[in-house]
HTML snippet that shows the backbone in 3Dmol.js (N, CA, C, O; Angstrom):
<script src="https://3Dmol.org/build/3Dmol-min.js"></script>
<div id="view" style="width:600px;height:400px;position:relative"></div>
<script>
const pdb = `
ATOM      1  N   MET A   1     103.874  91.691 127.156  1.00  0.00           N
ATOM      2  CA  MET A   1     103.059  92.275 126.104  1.00  0.00           C
ATOM      3  C   MET A   1     103.235  93.799 126.142  1.00  0.00           C
ATOM      4  O   MET A   1     103.199  94.403 127.214  1.00  0.00           O
ATOM      5  N   PRO A   2     103.429  94.424 124.954  1.00  0.00           N
ATOM      6  CA  PRO A   2     103.598  95.878 124.924  1.00  0.00           C
ATOM      7  C   PRO A   2     102.344  96.600 125.398  1.00  0.00           C
ATOM      8  O   PRO A   2     101.230  96.087 125.290  1.00  0.00           O
ATOM      9  N   SER A   3     102.552  97.803 125.924  1.00  0.00           N
ATOM     10  CA  SER A   3     101.413  98.619 126.345  1.00  0.00           C
ATOM     11  C   SER A   3     100.562  98.970 125.130  1.00  0.00           C
ATOM     12  O   SER A   3     100.989  98.818 123.986  1.00  0.00           O
ATOM     13  N   GLU A   4      99.345  99.445 125.405  1.00  0.00           N
ATOM     14  CA  GLU A   4      98.444  99.818 124.311  1.00  0.00           C
ATOM     15  C   GLU A   4      99.078 100.889 123.429  1.00  0.00           C
ATOM     16  O   GLU A   4      98.988 100.822 122.203  1.00  0.00           O
ATOM     17  N   LYS A   5      99.719 101.878 124.054  1.00  0.00           N
ATOM     18  CA  LYS A   5     100.382 102.941 123.295  1.00  0.00           C
ATOM     19  C   LYS A   5     101.456 102.353 122.392  1.00  0.00           C
ATOM     20  O   LYS A   5     101.560 102.723 121.222  1.00  0.00           O
ATOM     21  N   ASN A   6     102.257 101.436 122.933  1.00  0.00           N
ATOM     22  CA  ASN A   6     103.307 100.809 122.137  1.00  0.00           C
ATOM     23  C   ASN A   6     102.736  99.941 121.029  1.00  0.00           C
ATOM     24  O   ASN A   6     103.285  99.901 119.928  1.00  0.00           O
ATOM     25  N   GLN A   7     101.637  99.242 121.308  1.00  0.00           N
ATOM     26  CA  GLN A   7     100.994  98.431 120.271  1.00  0.00           C
ATOM     27  C   GLN A   7     100.560  99.311 119.110  1.00  0.00           C
ATOM     28  O   GLN A   7     100.730  98.938 117.949  1.00  0.00           O
ATOM     29  N   HIS A   8     100.004 100.473 119.415  1.00  0.00           N
ATOM     30  CA  HIS A   8      99.564 101.390 118.361  1.00  0.00           C
ATOM     31  C   HIS A   8     100.760 101.891 117.554  1.00  0.00           C
ATOM     32  O   HIS A   8     100.707 101.937 116.325  1.00  0.00           O
ATOM     33  N   ALA A   9     101.833 102.265 118.243  1.00  0.00           N
ATOM     34  CA  ALA A   9     103.026 102.769 117.563  1.00  0.00           C
ATOM     35  C   ALA A   9     103.646 101.689 116.677  1.00  0.00           C
ATOM     36  O   ALA A   9     104.079 101.972 115.560  1.00  0.00           O
ATOM     37  N   ILE A  10     103.686 100.471 117.169  1.00  0.00           N
ATOM     38  CA  ILE A  10     104.243  99.363 116.391  1.00  0.00           C
ATOM     39  C   ILE A  10     103.374  99.075 115.172  1.00  0.00           C
ATOM     40  O   ILE A  10     103.897  98.900 114.071  1.00  0.00           O
ATOM     41  N   ALA A  11     102.062  99.022 115.350  1.00  0.00           N
ATOM     42  CA  ALA A  11     101.154  98.771 114.227  1.00  0.00           C
ATOM     43  C   ALA A  11     101.242  99.898 113.202  1.00  0.00           C
ATOM     44  O   ALA A  11     101.242  99.641 111.998  1.00  0.00           O
ATOM     45  N   PHE A  12     101.318 101.145 113.670  1.00  0.00           N
ATOM     46  CA  PHE A  12     101.440 102.270 112.749  1.00  0.00           C
ATOM     47  C   PHE A  12     102.744 102.151 111.963  1.00  0.00           C
ATOM     48  O   PHE A  12     102.761 102.341 110.747  1.00  0.00           O
ATOM     49  N   GLY A  13     103.820 101.840 112.655  1.00  0.00           N
ATOM     50  CA  GLY A  13     105.113 101.707 111.995  1.00  0.00           C
ATOM     51  C   GLY A  13     105.135 100.612 110.947  1.00  0.00           C
ATOM     52  O   GLY A  13     105.674 100.804 109.857  1.00  0.00           O
ATOM     53  N   LYS A  14     104.552  99.464 111.267  1.00  0.00           N
ATOM     54  CA  LYS A  14     104.490  98.365 110.295  1.00  0.00           C
ATOM     55  C   LYS A  14     103.674  98.769 109.077  1.00  0.00           C
ATOM     56  O   LYS A  14     104.020  98.424 107.947  1.00  0.00           O
ATOM     57  N   THR A  15     102.590  99.500 109.309  1.00  0.00           N
ATOM     58  CA  THR A  15     101.750  99.961 108.205  1.00  0.00           C
ATOM     59  C   THR A  15     102.524 100.905 107.300  1.00  0.00           C
ATOM     60  O   THR A  15     102.476 100.772 106.077  1.00  0.00           O
ATOM     61  N   ILE A  16     103.234 101.853 107.889  1.00  0.00           N
ATOM     62  CA  ILE A  16     104.026 102.799 107.098  1.00  0.00           C
ATOM     63  C   ILE A  16     105.087 102.057 106.291  1.00  0.00           C
ATOM     64  O   ILE A  16     105.277 102.332 105.106  1.00  0.00           O
ATOM     65  N   LYS A  17     105.770 101.125 106.928  1.00  0.00           N
ATOM     66  CA  LYS A  17     106.812 100.376 106.220  1.00  0.00           C
ATOM     67  C   LYS A  17     106.226  99.583 105.058  1.00  0.00           C
ATOM     68  O   LYS A  17     106.777  99.601 103.957  1.00  0.00           O
ATOM     69  N   ASN A  18     105.114  98.886 105.292  1.00  0.00           N
ATOM     70  CA  ASN A  18     104.487  98.105 104.223  1.00  0.00           C
ATOM     71  C   ASN A  18     104.070  98.990 103.060  1.00  0.00           C
ATOM     72  O   ASN A  18     104.296  98.646 101.900  1.00  0.00           O
ATOM     73  N   MET A  19     103.462 100.131 103.368  1.00  0.00           N
ATOM     74  CA  MET A  19     103.016 101.037 102.308  1.00  0.00           C
ATOM     75  C   MET A  19     104.213 101.646 101.571  1.00  0.00           C
ATOM     76  O   MET A  19     104.177 101.810 100.352  1.00  0.00           O
ATOM     77  N   ARG A  20     105.257 101.975 102.305  1.00  0.00           N
ATOM     78  CA  ARG A  20     106.466 102.527 101.675  1.00  0.00           C
ATOM     79  C   ARG A  20     107.059 101.520 100.697  1.00  0.00           C
ATOM     80  O   ARG A  20     107.435 101.878  99.580  1.00  0.00           O
ATOM     81  N   LEU A  21     107.140 100.269 101.116  1.00  0.00           N
ATOM     82  CA  LEU A  21     107.693  99.230 100.248  1.00  0.00           C
ATOM     83  C   LEU A  21     106.791  98.965  99.047  1.00  0.00           C
ATOM     84  O   LEU A  21     107.288  98.710  97.950  1.00  0.00           O
ATOM     85  N   GLU A  22     105.475  99.020  99.237  1.00  0.00           N
ATOM     86  CA  GLU A  22     104.544  98.861  98.115  1.00  0.00           C
ATOM     87  C   GLU A  22     104.766  99.933  97.054  1.00  0.00           C
ATOM     88  O   GLU A  22     104.577  99.685  95.863  1.00  0.00           O
ATOM     89  N   HIS A  23     105.165 101.119  97.489  1.00  0.00           N
ATOM     90  CA  HIS A  23     105.426 102.226  96.565  1.00  0.00           C
ATOM     91  C   HIS A  23     106.890 102.260  96.112  1.00  0.00           C
ATOM     92  O   HIS A  23     107.320 103.198  95.441  1.00  0.00           O
ATOM     93  N   GLU A  24     107.644 101.226  96.487  1.00  0.00           N
ATOM     94  CA  GLU A  24     109.049 101.085  96.111  1.00  0.00           C
ATOM     95  C   GLU A  24     109.867 102.316  96.491  1.00  0.00           C
ATOM     96  O   GLU A  24     110.675 102.816  95.708  1.00  0.00           O
ATOM     97  N   LEU A  25     109.634 102.790  97.719  1.00  0.00           N
ATOM     98  CA  LEU A  25     110.360 103.937  98.249  1.00  0.00           C
ATOM     99  C   LEU A  25     111.345 103.478  99.312  1.00  0.00           C
ATOM    100  O   LEU A  25     111.062 102.557 100.079  1.00  0.00           O
ATOM    101  N   THR A  26     112.492 104.119  99.354  1.00  0.00           N
ATOM    102  CA  THR A  26     113.419 103.903 100.457  1.00  0.00           C
ATOM    103  C   THR A  26     113.019 104.835 101.598  1.00  0.00           C
ATOM    104  O   THR A  26     112.209 105.745 101.419  1.00  0.00           O
ATOM    105  N   GLN A  27     113.591 104.597 102.755  1.00  0.00           N
ATOM    106  CA  GLN A  27     113.349 105.523 103.863  1.00  0.00           C
ATOM    107  C   GLN A  27     113.838 106.920 103.494  1.00  0.00           C
ATOM    108  O   GLN A  27     113.206 107.913 103.855  1.00  0.00           O
ATOM    109  N   ASN A  28     114.953 107.002 102.781  1.00  0.00           N
ATOM    110  CA  ASN A  28     115.467 108.302 102.343  1.00  0.00           C
ATOM    111  C   ASN A  28     114.491 108.995 101.402  1.00  0.00           C
ATOM    112  O   ASN A  28     114.247 110.194 101.531  1.00  0.00           O
ATOM    113  N   ASN A  29     113.927 108.237 100.443  1.00  0.00           N
ATOM    114  CA  ASN A  29     112.951 108.820  99.514  1.00  0.00           C
ATOM    115  C   ASN A  29     111.775 109.409 100.271  1.00  0.00           C
ATOM    116  O   ASN A  29     111.385 110.554 100.042  1.00  0.00           O
ATOM    117  N   LEU A  30     111.216 108.618 101.172  1.00  0.00           N
ATOM    118  CA  LEU A  30     110.045 109.060 101.927  1.00  0.00           C
ATOM    119  C   LEU A  30     110.390 110.258 102.806  1.00  0.00           C
ATOM    120  O   LEU A  30     109.615 111.211 102.891  1.00  0.00           O
ATOM    121  N   ALA A  31     111.526 110.214 103.447  1.00  0.00           N
ATOM    122  CA  ALA A  31     111.948 111.333 104.298  1.00  0.00           C
ATOM    123  C   ALA A  31     112.063 112.618 103.485  1.00  0.00           C
ATOM    124  O   ALA A  31     111.621 113.677 103.930  1.00  0.00           O
ATOM    125  N   ASP A  32     112.652 112.528 102.302  1.00  0.00           N
ATOM    126  CA  ASP A  32     112.775 113.706 101.439  1.00  0.00           C
ATOM    127  C   ASP A  32     111.407 114.240 101.032  1.00  0.00           C
ATOM    128  O   ASP A  32     111.200 115.453 100.979  1.00  0.00           O
ATOM    129  N   MET A  33     110.478 113.340 100.747  1.00  0.00           N
ATOM    130  CA  MET A  33     109.132 113.741 100.311  1.00  0.00           C
ATOM    131  C   MET A  33     108.381 114.510 101.392  1.00  0.00           C
ATOM    132  O   MET A  33     107.567 115.380 101.084  1.00  0.00           O
ATOM    133  N   ILE A  34     108.649 114.195 102.652  1.00  0.00           N
ATOM    134  CA  ILE A  34     107.881 114.830 103.730  1.00  0.00           C
ATOM    135  C   ILE A  34     108.736 115.752 104.597  1.00  0.00           C
ATOM    136  O   ILE A  34     108.319 116.190 105.669  1.00  0.00           O
ATOM    137  N   ASN A  35     109.943 116.035 104.104  1.00  0.00           N
ATOM    138  CA  ASN A  35     110.812 117.017 104.754  1.00  0.00           C
ATOM    139  C   ASN A  35     111.168 116.636 106.194  1.00  0.00           C
ATOM    140  O   ASN A  35     110.977 117.410 107.132  1.00  0.00           O
ATOM    141  N   THR A  36     111.689 115.426 106.331  1.00  0.00           N
ATOM    142  CA  THR A  36     112.165 114.973 107.640  1.00  0.00           C
ATOM    143  C   THR A  36     113.437 114.168 107.439  1.00  0.00           C
ATOM    144  O   THR A  36     113.901 114.006 106.310  1.00  0.00           O
ATOM    145  N   GLU A  37     113.991 113.674 108.506  1.00  0.00           N
ATOM    146  CA  GLU A  37     115.216 112.871 108.450  1.00  0.00           C
ATOM    147  C   GLU A  37     114.881 111.389 108.262  1.00  0.00           C
ATOM    148  O   GLU A  37     113.831 110.917 108.696  1.00  0.00           O
ATOM    149  N   ARG A  38     115.796 110.666 107.607  1.00  0.00           N
ATOM    150  CA  ARG A  38     115.609 109.231 107.425  1.00  0.00           C
ATOM    151  C   ARG A  38     115.489 108.535 108.772  1.00  0.00           C
ATOM    152  O   ARG A  38     114.708 107.595 108.919  1.00  0.00           O
ATOM    153  N   SER A  39     116.254 108.987 109.752  1.00  0.00           N
ATOM    154  CA  SER A  39     116.212 108.359 111.075  1.00  0.00           C
ATOM    155  C   SER A  39     114.832 108.499 111.720  1.00  0.00           C
ATOM    156  O   SER A  39     114.414 107.631 112.485  1.00  0.00           O
ATOM    157  N   HIS A  40     114.127 109.586 111.414  1.00  0.00           N
ATOM    158  CA  HIS A  40     112.778 109.764 111.953  1.00  0.00           C
ATOM    159  C   HIS A  40     111.828 108.723 111.344  1.00  0.00           C
ATOM    160  O   HIS A  40     111.001 108.142 112.047  1.00  0.00           O
ATOM    161  N   ILE A  41     111.956 108.496 110.039  1.00  0.00           N
ATOM    162  CA  ILE A  41     111.151 107.456 109.379  1.00  0.00           C
ATOM    163  C   ILE A  41     111.472 106.101 110.004  1.00  0.00           C
ATOM    164  O   ILE A  41     110.563 105.325 110.300  1.00  0.00           O
ATOM    165  N   SER A  42     112.737 105.816 110.204  1.00  0.00           N
ATOM    166  CA  SER A  42     113.148 104.552 110.813  1.00  0.00           C
ATOM    167  C   SER A  42     112.540 104.387 112.202  1.00  0.00           C
ATOM    168  O   SER A  42     112.026 103.319 112.535  1.00  0.00           O
ATOM    169  N   ASP A  43     112.597 105.434 113.003  1.00  0.00           N
ATOM    170  CA  ASP A  43     112.031 105.371 114.360  1.00  0.00           C
ATOM    171  C   ASP A  43     110.521 105.151 114.331  1.00  0.00           C
ATOM    172  O   ASP A  43     109.992 104.409 115.158  1.00  0.00           O
ATOM    173  N   ILE A  44     109.826 105.782 113.395  1.00  0.00           N
ATOM    174  CA  ILE A  44     108.376 105.581 113.262  1.00  0.00           C
ATOM    175  C   ILE A  44     108.095 104.137 112.854  1.00  0.00           C
ATOM    176  O   ILE A  44     107.235 103.479 113.440  1.00  0.00           O
ATOM    177  N   GLU A  45     108.817 103.649 111.851  1.00  0.00           N
ATOM    178  CA  GLU A  45     108.581 102.287 111.365  1.00  0.00           C
ATOM    179  C   GLU A  45     108.855 101.230 112.431  1.00  0.00           C
ATOM    180  O   GLU A  45     108.224 100.173 112.423  1.00  0.00           O
ATOM    181  N   ARG A  46     109.770 101.492 113.332  1.00  0.00           N
ATOM    182  CA  ARG A  46     110.089 100.531 114.393  1.00  0.00           C
ATOM    183  C   ARG A  46     109.234 100.723 115.631  1.00  0.00           C
ATOM    184  O   ARG A  46     109.380  99.985 116.606  1.00  0.00           O
ATOM    185  N   GLY A  47     108.343 101.705 115.607  1.00  0.00           N
ATOM    186  CA  GLY A  47     107.455 101.938 116.748  1.00  0.00           C
ATOM    187  C   GLY A  47     108.125 102.647 117.902  1.00  0.00           C
ATOM    188  O   GLY A  47     107.592 102.673 119.011  1.00  0.00           O
ATOM    189  N   ILE A  48     109.289 103.223 117.652  1.00  0.00           N
ATOM    190  CA  ILE A  48     110.018 103.936 118.702  1.00  0.00           C
ATOM    191  C   ILE A  48     109.422 105.319 118.921  1.00  0.00           C
ATOM    192  O   ILE A  48     109.335 105.798 120.052  1.00  0.00           O
ATOM    193  N   LYS A  49     109.011 105.956 117.827  1.00  0.00           N
ATOM    194  CA  LYS A  49     108.394 107.282 117.903  1.00  0.00           C
ATOM    195  C   LYS A  49     107.010 107.226 117.285  1.00  0.00           C
ATOM    196  O   LYS A  49     106.763 106.491 116.329  1.00  0.00           O
ATOM    197  N   SER A  50     106.120 108.014 117.847  1.00  0.00           N
ATOM    198  CA  SER A  50     104.783 108.179 117.270  1.00  0.00           C
ATOM    199  C   SER A  50     104.760 109.501 116.520  1.00  0.00           C
ATOM    200  O   SER A  50     105.222 110.516 117.042  1.00  0.00           O
ATOM    201  N   PRO A  51     104.229 109.502 115.301  1.00  0.00           N
ATOM    202  CA  PRO A  51     104.227 110.732 114.515  1.00  0.00           C
ATOM    203  C   PRO A  51     103.190 111.733 115.021  1.00  0.00           C
ATOM    204  O   PRO A  51     102.169 111.360 115.598  1.00  0.00           O
ATOM    205  N   SER A  52     103.477 113.003 114.790  1.00  0.00           N
ATOM    206  CA  SER A  52     102.506 114.057 115.093  1.00  0.00           C
ATOM    207  C   SER A  52     101.365 113.978 114.086  1.00  0.00           C
ATOM    208  O   SER A  52     101.463 113.282 113.075  1.00  0.00           O
ATOM    209  N   LEU A  53     100.302 114.684 114.367  1.00  0.00           N
ATOM    210  CA  LEU A  53      99.172 114.728 113.443  1.00  0.00           C
ATOM    211  C   LEU A  53      99.611 115.283 112.092  1.00  0.00           C
ATOM    212  O   LEU A  53      99.213 114.768 111.047  1.00  0.00           O
ATOM    213  N   THR A  54     100.425 116.323 112.112  1.00  0.00           N
ATOM    214  CA  THR A  54     100.940 116.896 110.859  1.00  0.00           C
ATOM    215  C   THR A  54     101.731 115.853 110.085  1.00  0.00           C
ATOM    216  O   THR A  54     101.598 115.751 108.866  1.00  0.00           O
ATOM    217  N   MET A  55     102.550 115.083 110.782  1.00  0.00           N
ATOM    218  CA  MET A  55     103.349 114.052 110.132  1.00  0.00           C
ATOM    219  C   MET A  55     102.460 112.953 109.549  1.00  0.00           C
ATOM    220  O   MET A  55     102.768 112.419 108.483  1.00  0.00           O
ATOM    221  N   ILE A  56     101.381 112.612 110.216  1.00  0.00           N
ATOM    222  CA  ILE A  56     100.447 111.610 109.687  1.00  0.00           C
ATOM    223  C   ILE A  56      99.868 112.092 108.361  1.00  0.00           C
ATOM    224  O   ILE A  56      99.790 111.322 107.404  1.00  0.00           O
ATOM    225  N   PHE A  57      99.461 113.356 108.299  1.00  0.00           N
ATOM    226  CA  PHE A  57      98.930 113.905 107.046  1.00  0.00           C
ATOM    227  C   PHE A  57      99.993 113.886 105.945  1.00  0.00           C
ATOM    228  O   PHE A  57      99.690 113.542 104.802  1.00  0.00           O
ATOM    229  N   ARG A  58     101.223 114.248 106.276  1.00  0.00           N
ATOM    230  CA  ARG A  58     102.305 114.239 105.279  1.00  0.00           C
ATOM    231  C   ARG A  58     102.595 112.822 104.787  1.00  0.00           C
ATOM    232  O   ARG A  58     102.768 112.596 103.589  1.00  0.00           O
ATOM    233  N   LEU A  59     102.648 111.877 105.718  1.00  0.00           N
ATOM    234  CA  LEU A  59     102.892 110.483 105.343  1.00  0.00           C
ATOM    235  C   LEU A  59     101.788 109.966 104.431  1.00  0.00           C
ATOM    236  O   LEU A  59     102.065 109.323 103.418  1.00  0.00           O
ATOM    237  N   ALA A  60     100.552 110.243 104.784  1.00  0.00           N
ATOM    238  CA  ALA A  60      99.425 109.783 103.968  1.00  0.00           C
ATOM    239  C   ALA A  60      99.519 110.343 102.555  1.00  0.00           C
ATOM    240  O   ALA A  60      99.344 109.609 101.582  1.00  0.00           O
ATOM    241  N   LYS A  61      99.790 111.623 102.438  1.00  0.00           N
ATOM    242  CA  LYS A  61      99.890 112.246 101.112  1.00  0.00           C
ATOM    243  C   LYS A  61     101.025 111.624 100.305  1.00  0.00           C
ATOM    244  O   LYS A  61     100.847 111.302  99.131  1.00  0.00           O
ATOM    245  N   ALA A  62     102.185 111.455 100.926  1.00  0.00           N
ATOM    246  CA  ALA A  62     103.336 110.877 100.234  1.00  0.00           C
ATOM    247  C   ALA A  62     103.070 109.440  99.802  1.00  0.00           C
ATOM    248  O   ALA A  62     103.577 108.992  98.773  1.00  0.00           O
ATOM    249  N   LEU A  63     102.275 108.721 100.588  1.00  0.00           N
ATOM    250  CA  LEU A  63     101.967 107.322 100.288  1.00  0.00           C
ATOM    251  C   LEU A  63     100.666 107.172  99.502  1.00  0.00           C
ATOM    252  O   LEU A  63     100.132 106.072  99.367  1.00  0.00           O
ATOM    253  N   GLN A  64     100.170 108.286  98.989  1.00  0.00           N
ATOM    254  CA  GLN A  64      99.013 108.322  98.090  1.00  0.00           C
ATOM    255  C   GLN A  64      97.773 107.679  98.703  1.00  0.00           C
ATOM    256  O   GLN A  64      97.100 106.860  98.078  1.00  0.00           O
ATOM    257  N   THR A  65      97.496 108.068  99.929  1.00  0.00           N
ATOM    258  CA  THR A  65      96.291 107.609 100.611  1.00  0.00           C
ATOM    259  C   THR A  65      95.768 108.765 101.451  1.00  0.00           C
ATOM    260  O   THR A  65      96.390 109.825 101.517  1.00  0.00           O
ATOM    261  N   SER A  66      94.646 108.559 102.079  1.00  0.00           N
ATOM    262  CA  SER A  66      94.127 109.585 102.986  1.00  0.00           C
ATOM    263  C   SER A  66      94.554 109.241 104.414  1.00  0.00           C
ATOM    264  O   SER A  66      94.883 108.095 104.720  1.00  0.00           O
ATOM    265  N   SER A  67      94.542 110.235 105.259  1.00  0.00           N
ATOM    266  CA  SER A  67      94.885 109.974 106.661  1.00  0.00           C
ATOM    267  C   SER A  67      93.885 109.001 107.276  1.00  0.00           C
ATOM    268  O   SER A  67      94.258 108.159 108.093  1.00  0.00           O
ATOM    269  N   GLY A  68      92.619 109.111 106.886  1.00  0.00           N
ATOM    270  CA  GLY A  68      91.590 108.203 107.393  1.00  0.00           C
ATOM    271  C   GLY A  68      91.852 106.760 106.995  1.00  0.00           C
ATOM    272  O   GLY A  68      91.725 105.850 107.815  1.00  0.00           O
ATOM    273  N   GLU A  69      92.220 106.552 105.732  1.00  0.00           N
ATOM    274  CA  GLU A  69      92.521 105.195 105.269  1.00  0.00           C
ATOM    275  C   GLU A  69      93.770 104.649 105.956  1.00  0.00           C
ATOM    276  O   GLU A  69      93.851 103.461 106.269  1.00  0.00           O
ATOM    277  N   LEU A  70      94.730 105.523 106.182  1.00  0.00           N
ATOM    278  CA  LEU A  70      95.951 105.112 106.873  1.00  0.00           C
ATOM    279  C   LEU A  70      95.638 104.637 108.290  1.00  0.00           C
ATOM    280  O   LEU A  70      96.094 103.573 108.707  1.00  0.00           O
ATOM    281  N   ILE A  71      94.868 105.418 109.017  1.00  0.00           N
ATOM    282  CA  ILE A  71      94.493 105.050 110.389  1.00  0.00           C
ATOM    283  C   ILE A  71      93.631 103.787 110.391  1.00  0.00           C
ATOM    284  O   ILE A  71      93.785 102.934 111.265  1.00  0.00           O
ATOM    285  N   GLN A  72      92.732 103.664 109.423  1.00  0.00           N
ATOM    286  CA  GLN A  72      91.881 102.470 109.344  1.00  0.00           C
ATOM    287  C   GLN A  72      92.725 101.219 109.123  1.00  0.00           C
ATOM    288  O   GLN A  72      92.446 100.169 109.702  1.00  0.00           O
ATOM    289  N   THR A  73      93.747 101.326 108.293  1.00  0.00           N
ATOM    290  CA  THR A  73      94.641 100.192 108.059  1.00  0.00           C
ATOM    291  C   THR A  73      95.348  99.791 109.350  1.00  0.00           C
ATOM    292  O   THR A  73      95.496  98.604 109.640  1.00  0.00           O
ATOM    293  N   VAL A  74      95.783 100.782 110.121  1.00  0.00           N
ATOM    294  CA  VAL A  74      96.416 100.500 111.417  1.00  0.00           C
ATOM    295  C   VAL A  74      95.417  99.805 112.340  1.00  0.00           C
ATOM    296  O   VAL A  74      95.757  98.814 112.987  1.00  0.00           O
ATOM    297  N   GLU A  75      94.191 100.315 112.404  1.00  0.00           N
ATOM    298  CA  GLU A  75      93.160  99.695 113.251  1.00  0.00           C
ATOM    299  C   GLU A  75      92.889  98.265 112.818  1.00  0.00           C
ATOM    300  O   GLU A  75      92.727  97.381 113.660  1.00  0.00           O
ATOM    301  N   ASP A  76      92.838  98.027 111.511  1.00  0.00           N
ATOM    302  CA  ASP A  76      92.620  96.671 111.004  1.00  0.00           C
ATOM    303  C   ASP A  76      93.739  95.740 111.467  1.00  0.00           C
ATOM    304  O   ASP A  76      93.474  94.607 111.869  1.00  0.00           O
ATOM    305  N   HIS A  77      94.979  96.205 111.414  1.00  0.00           N
ATOM    306  CA  HIS A  77      96.118  95.387 111.867  1.00  0.00           C
ATOM    307  C   HIS A  77      96.014  95.093 113.358  1.00  0.00           C
ATOM    308  O   HIS A  77      96.304  93.982 113.800  1.00  0.00           O
ATOM    309  N   LEU A  78      95.597  96.095 114.129  1.00  0.00           N
ATOM    310  CA  LEU A  78      95.431  95.892 115.576  1.00  0.00           C
ATOM    311  C   LEU A  78      94.327  94.884 115.860  1.00  0.00           C
ATOM    312  O   LEU A  78      94.479  94.035 116.738  1.00  0.00           O
ATOM    313  N   ASN A  79      93.225  94.967 115.135  1.00  0.00           N
ATOM    314  CA  ASN A  79      92.102  94.045 115.346  1.00  0.00           C
ATOM    315  C   ASN A  79      92.470  92.621 114.968  1.00  0.00           C
ATOM    316  O   ASN A  79      92.042  91.676 115.632  1.00  0.00           O
ATOM    317  N   ILE A  80      93.251  92.453 113.916  1.00  0.00           N
ATOM    318  CA  ILE A  80      93.695  91.120 113.518  1.00  0.00           C
ATOM    319  C   ILE A  80      94.601  90.535 114.597  1.00  0.00           C
ATOM    320  O   ILE A  80      94.497  89.356 114.934  1.00  0.00           O
ATOM    321  N   GLY A  81      95.489  91.367 115.134  1.00  0.00           N
ATOM    322  CA  GLY A  81      96.416  90.914 116.173  1.00  0.00           C
ATOM    323  C   GLY A  81      95.742  90.589 117.483  1.00  0.00           C
ATOM    324  O   GLY A  81      96.274  89.812 118.276  1.00  0.00           O
ATOM    325  N   ASN A  82      94.570  91.172 117.730  1.00  0.00           N
ATOM    326  CA  ASN A  82      93.858  90.955 118.992  1.00  0.00           C
ATOM    327  C   ASN A  82      92.759  89.910 118.894  1.00  0.00           C
ATOM    328  O   ASN A  82      92.069  89.638 119.876  1.00  0.00           O
ATOM    329  N   SER A  83      92.595  89.326 117.722  1.00  0.00           N
ATOM    330  CA  SER A  83      91.507  88.340 117.591  1.00  0.00           C
ATOM    331  C   SER A  83      92.004  86.933 117.798  1.00  0.00           C
ATOM    332  O   SER A  83      91.223  85.985 117.723  1.00  0.00           O
TER     333      SER A  83
END
`;
const viewer = $3Dmol.createViewer("view");
viewer.addModel(pdb, "pdb");
viewer.setStyle({}, {cartoon: {color: "spectrum"}});
viewer.zoomTo();
viewer.render();
</script>
């Protein structure tokens, strides 16, 4: 079983990927919107890297949500997985 830190990174990544696809964005589109590399988006979505606080705010804005709603969605996914 992944560590708690890894579980959070994986859940965050899945949330970002789902929201990106809902907005019909490619990783390249999203990367351009938040001024980062496509590989960074890929690493976040796969749970390899955890985004900085600044990156969380940028991702939320690009995905037309608030940072609070983004984090809440991640928490909801974690709670579903742990029940």
